C-alpha positions as CSV (number, residue, x, y, z in Angstrom):
1,M,0.7,30.9,-46.0
2,R,0.2,33.3,-49.5
3,E,2.5,30.4,-51.2
4,H,-0.8,28.0,-50.9
5,F,-3.2,30.1,-51.8
6,D,-0.9,30.8,-55.4
7,F,-0.7,27.1,-55.4
8,Y,-4.3,26.6,-55.5
9,E,-5.1,29.3,-58.1
10,Q,-2.4,27.8,-60.3
11,T,-3.9,25.0,-60.6
12,V,-7.5,26.0,-60.6
13,M,-6.7,28.5,-64.1
14,E,-4.9,25.0,-65.1
15,A,-8.1,23.2,-65.1
16,M,-10.1,25.7,-66.6
17,K,-8.1,26.1,-69.4
18,I,-8.7,22.7,-69.9
19,T,-12.7,22.7,-69.8
20,K,-12.5,26.7,-71.8
21,H,-13.2,24.7,-75.0
22,Q,-16.1,22.8,-73.7
23,R,-19.3,24.2,-73.9
24,K,-20.8,22.6,-70.9
25,W,-18.7,21.8,-67.7
26,S,-19.5,18.2,-66.1
27,M,-21.0,17.8,-62.4
28,K,-17.0,16.7,-61.4
29,T,-15.3,19.3,-63.4
30,R,-17.7,22.1,-61.5
31,L,-17.3,20.0,-57.8
32,T,-13.3,20.2,-58.4
33,L,-13.4,23.6,-59.2
34,L,-15.3,24.7,-55.8
35,L,-13.4,22.3,-53.7
36,L,-10.2,23.6,-55.1
37,L,-11.5,27.4,-54.6
38,Y,-12.5,26.7,-51.0
39,L,-9.5,25.2,-50.1
40,A,-7.6,28.2,-51.5
41,V,-10.3,30.4,-49.6
42,S,-10.0,28.6,-46.5
43,L,-6.0,28.6,-46.1
44,Y,-5.6,32.1,-46.9
45,M,-8.2,32.8,-44.1
46,R,-6.9,31.2,-41.7
47,A,-9.3,28.2,-41.5
48,Y,-9.2,24.8,-39.1
49,D,-8.3,21.8,-40.1
50,N,-11.0,20.6,-42.4
51,V,-11.2,17.0,-40.3
52,R,-10.5,18.8,-37.2
53,R,-13.7,21.2,-36.9
54,P,-14.6,22.7,-33.5
55,D,-17.5,20.6,-31.9
56,T,-20.7,22.2,-32.2
57,R,-21.4,23.4,-28.8
58,A,-17.5,25.5,-30.0
59,L,-18.7,26.3,-33.1
60,G,-21.6,28.2,-31.5
61,L,-19.1,29.9,-29.2
62,A,-17.1,31.1,-32.5
63,G,-14.4,29.5,-30.9
64,S,-12.7,29.1,-27.5
65,E,-12.1,25.0,-28.2
66,V,-9.0,24.9,-25.7
67,V,-11.5,25.0,-22.7
68,Y,-14.3,23.3,-24.3
69,S,-13.1,20.4,-26.6
70,P,-10.7,17.8,-25.6
71,L,-10.3,17.3,-29.5
72,F,-8.2,20.8,-29.3
73,N,-6.8,20.5,-25.8
74,P,-6.8,16.8,-25.0
75,S,-5.8,17.8,-21.0
76,L,-9.3,18.7,-20.2
77,T,-10.6,15.1,-20.2
78,P,-10.0,14.5,-16.6
79,F,-12.0,17.5,-15.8
80,F,-15.2,16.1,-17.4
81,A,-17.6,14.9,-14.8
82,H,-19.0,12.2,-17.0
83,R,-18.3,9.9,-20.0
84,Q,-19.2,11.0,-22.8
85,L,-19.4,9.7,-26.8
86,R,-20.2,12.1,-29.4
87,G,-20.8,12.9,-33.0
88,D,-21.2,16.2,-34.7
89,Y,-21.7,17.2,-38.7
90,F,-20.6,20.2,-40.5
91,N,-21.8,21.5,-43.3
92,P,-20.2,24.5,-44.7
93,Y,-21.6,27.1,-47.3
94,G,-24.5,24.4,-48.3
95,M,-22.3,22.1,-49.9
96,K,-22.4,18.6,-49.4
97,E,-19.2,17.9,-51.3
98,L,-17.3,20.2,-47.9
99,V,-19.1,18.2,-45.4
100,T,-17.2,17.2,-42.1
101,V,-18.2,14.0,-40.1
102,S,-16.5,13.1,-36.8
103,A,-17.1,11.3,-33.6
104,G,-15.4,10.8,-30.8
105,L,-14.9,9.0,-26.8
106,N,-14.1,10.4,-24.0
107,V,-13.6,8.8,-20.9
108,P,-12.4,10.5,-17.4
109,N,-11.0,8.2,-14.8
110,R,-8.7,8.4,-12.0
111,I,-6.2,6.3,-13.4
112,L,-6.0,8.1,-16.9
113,P,-8.1,9.4,-19.1
114,F,-8.2,8.9,-22.8
115,G,-9.8,9.7,-25.9
116,V,-10.4,8.5,-29.2
117,H,-11.5,10.2,-32.3
118,I,-12.1,9.7,-36.2
119,A,-13.4,12.3,-38.6
120,S,-13.7,12.3,-42.0
121,F,-14.3,15.7,-44.8
122,G,-14.4,15.8,-48.8
123,Y,-16.8,13.5,-51.2
124,D,-15.7,10.9,-53.5
125,R,-12.6,12.4,-55.8
126,Y,-11.3,14.1,-52.4
127,R,-11.3,12.5,-48.8
128,E,-9.3,13.8,-45.6
129,S,-9.6,11.6,-42.8
130,M,-8.4,11.6,-39.3
131,F,-8.0,9.0,-36.4
132,R,-6.6,10.7,-32.5
133,L,-5.7,9.0,-29.6
134,S,-5.5,11.4,-26.7
135,V,-4.5,10.2,-23.1
136,S,-4.4,12.5,-20.1
137,K,-3.3,12.8,-16.3
138,R,-4.4,15.2,-13.3
139,L,-1.3,16.3,-11.7
140,S,-3.7,17.6,-9.2
141,S,-7.0,19.0,-8.0
142,M,-6.5,22.1,-10.2
143,W,-3.8,20.7,-12.8
144,S,-3.7,18.1,-15.6
145,L,-1.7,17.5,-18.9
146,G,-2.4,15.5,-21.7
147,V,-1.0,14.4,-25.3
148,S,-2.8,13.3,-28.2
149,V,-1.2,11.4,-31.3
150,Q,-3.1,11.6,-34.8
151,Y,-2.7,10.0,-38.0
152,A,-4.6,12.5,-41.2
153,L,-4.7,10.9,-44.3
154,L,-5.4,12.7,-47.8
155,Q,-7.0,10.8,-50.6
156,S,-7.6,12.6,-53.7
157,E,-8.0,12.0,-57.5
158,I,-7.1,15.6,-58.3
159,F,-3.7,15.1,-56.6
160,E,-0.9,12.7,-58.1
161,Q,0.0,11.3,-54.7
162,D,-1.8,10.7,-51.5
163,G,-0.7,12.2,-48.3
164,Q,-0.2,11.3,-44.7
165,R,0.7,12.9,-42.1
166,L,1.9,11.6,-37.9
167,S,1.7,15.0,-35.8
168,A,1.0,15.4,-32.0
169,D,-0.4,17.8,-29.2
170,V,0.4,18.9,-26.0
171,G,-1.9,20.5,-23.7
172,V,-2.4,21.4,-20.1
173,A,-5.7,22.8,-18.2
174,L,-5.8,24.8,-14.9
175,R,-8.9,24.9,-12.9
176,P,-7.9,27.6,-10.0
177,T,-11.7,27.5,-8.7
178,D,-15.2,26.3,-9.5
179,K,-15.6,29.2,-11.8
180,W,-12.3,29.6,-14.2
181,L,-11.0,27.0,-16.2
182,L,-7.8,28.0,-18.0
183,G,-6.3,26.3,-21.2
184,L,-3.0,26.2,-23.3
185,S,-2.3,24.0,-26.4
186,V,-0.1,23.3,-28.6
187,L,-1.1,21.6,-31.7
188,H,0.3,20.1,-34.7
189,F,4.2,19.5,-32.5
190,P,6.1,17.8,-33.8
191,A,4.5,16.5,-37.1
192,V,5.8,14.2,-39.4
193,S,5.1,13.8,-43.5
194,I,5.2,10.3,-44.9
195,G,4.7,9.6,-48.9
196,S,4.6,12.8,-50.9
197,D,6.4,16.4,-49.3
198,E,4.5,18.8,-51.3
199,T,1.5,17.3,-50.8
200,N,1.4,16.8,-46.8
201,Q,3.1,20.8,-46.8
202,V,-0.1,21.9,-49.3
203,H,-2.9,21.0,-47.0
204,M,-1.3,19.6,-43.4
205,T,-2.0,22.2,-41.0
206,P,0.8,23.8,-39.2
207,R,1.9,24.3,-35.9
208,M,-1.1,26.1,-33.5
209,V,-0.8,27.4,-30.5
210,L,-4.3,28.0,-28.4
211,L,-4.2,30.2,-24.9
212,G,-8.1,29.8,-23.3
213,A,-10.2,30.9,-20.4
214,R,-13.7,30.4,-19.6
215,Y,-15.3,32.4,-16.4
216,M,-18.8,31.7,-14.9
217,M,-20.1,34.9,-14.0
218,D,-23.6,33.4,-12.1
219,E,-25.4,30.1,-12.7
220,G,-26.5,31.2,-15.9
221,L,-24.2,33.4,-17.7
222,E,-20.7,31.5,-18.7
223,L,-18.5,33.7,-20.8
224,S,-15.3,32.5,-22.5
225,A,-12.6,33.9,-25.0
226,E,-9.7,32.4,-26.6
227,A,-6.2,33.8,-28.6
228,E,-4.9,31.3,-31.6
229,Y,-1.5,31.9,-32.6
230,R,0.0,30.8,-35.7
231,Q,4.2,31.2,-37.2
232,Y,4.0,34.6,-39.2
233,E,0.6,35.4,-39.2
234,P,-0.9,38.0,-36.9
235,F,-3.2,36.3,-33.9
236,L,-6.8,35.8,-33.7
237,F,-9.5,36.0,-31.2
238,S,-12.5,35.0,-30.3
239,V,-15.5,35.8,-27.6
240,G,-18.3,34.0,-26.9
241,A,-21.0,33.3,-24.4
242,E,-23.5,30.4,-22.9
243,Y,-26.8,31.6,-21.4
244,T,-29.2,29.1,-19.5
245,P,-32.5,30.4,-19.1
246,F,-33.9,27.4,-17.6
247,A,-32.9,24.1,-17.0
248,N,-31.2,21.9,-20.2
249,F,-31.6,24.7,-22.5
250,Q,-28.7,27.0,-23.4
251,L,-27.8,29.6,-25.6
252,R,-25.0,30.6,-27.6
253,A,-23.1,33.5,-28.8
254,G,-19.4,34.3,-29.9
255,V,-17.5,36.1,-32.6
256,K,-14.3,35.2,-34.3
257,S,-11.5,37.9,-35.5
258,S,-9.6,37.9,-38.6
259,P,-12.5,37.9,-40.6
260,F,-15.4,39.0,-38.3
261,S,-17.2,35.5,-37.9
262,P,-20.1,35.7,-35.7
263,S,-22.3,32.3,-34.6
264,L,-25.1,31.7,-32.8
265,G,-26.0,28.5,-31.1
266,V,-28.9,26.4,-29.7
267,S,-28.9,23.7,-27.1
268,Y,-30.9,21.0,-25.5
269,S,-30.4,18.0,-23.0
270,F,-32.6,15.4,-21.9
271,I,-31.9,12.2,-20.2
272,G,-28.0,12.1,-21.1
273,L,-28.9,13.2,-24.1
274,T,-27.5,16.8,-25.4
275,L,-28.4,18.1,-29.0
276,D,-26.2,21.4,-30.1
277,T,-26.8,23.1,-33.2
278,A,-24.6,26.1,-34.5
279,L,-24.9,28.8,-37.2
280,Y,-21.1,30.3,-38.6
281,Y,-21.1,32.9,-40.7
282,H,-17.9,33.7,-42.5
283,P,-18.6,36.9,-44.6
284,A,-16.8,35.8,-47.7
285,L,-17.6,32.5,-47.9
286,G,-21.2,32.5,-46.0
287,A,-23.7,30.4,-43.5
288,S,-22.1,27.0,-42.0
289,V,-24.6,24.4,-40.1
290,G,-23.4,22.6,-37.5
291,I,-25.3,19.6,-35.6
292,G,-24.1,17.9,-32.9
293,L,-25.3,14.8,-30.5
294,A,-23.6,13.9,-26.8
295,Y,-24.6,10.9,-24.7
296,S,-22.9,11.3,-21.3
297,F,-23.1,8.0,-19.1
């Protein structure tokens, strides 16, 4: 991971040398430098994929995606009570050039539950896109297994070549009682680069293992926890709580380690529609805002 940071640092320094004799930097140059610095810090601080952000509900809990989001655990879809169409908008640190927009459809059924997800990150000069298809199967009343395939594409004027990657996820979920849900997921296993190896190695997220649990203490309070592991790196932990003071209204809070990053969230549901909002704070980069809208049918 350190070599990724050094790569971006060197690129930024070269860009600064090119423009140091100019009195004023162009807007494109400013955006390019900001983007490179953001990518460098994001990789060094163990950020998620730019195109695979937690949905707004999970963002308000500071994590626990492996027990809440089929995007991170494809085996969760069979446990959904209804089909769900969802869209999310994530704006990190108030910079529109770094926005991630995503949409997904999850369809639980008795034969073969499935999900489709698309996402886009960046702006005209730097764009990351992803298309994802997942299928799952309920093995029993308690167990389910799921797999997914992702195609990721990097298009950039900053680098000489575009990058592409195919990867797969595998996940398992266990619901021993109505109060407990446990999840385990391995992301980007396996993964194959297409085109520029250097571009893919720098920008595509490495293999990751997620393990988590959620527990309904009573009708109004649910607790969650998650551990994340990446090869050659220390564990990352997150805990969260969701409180329902009255029907159709939820309050969320959570915290993530390495670095210590708190989050807050609010949700309101009406006639099948659920509006989620979240605020996430990173000590090095600042505040990020997420907005999500889900329709259950």
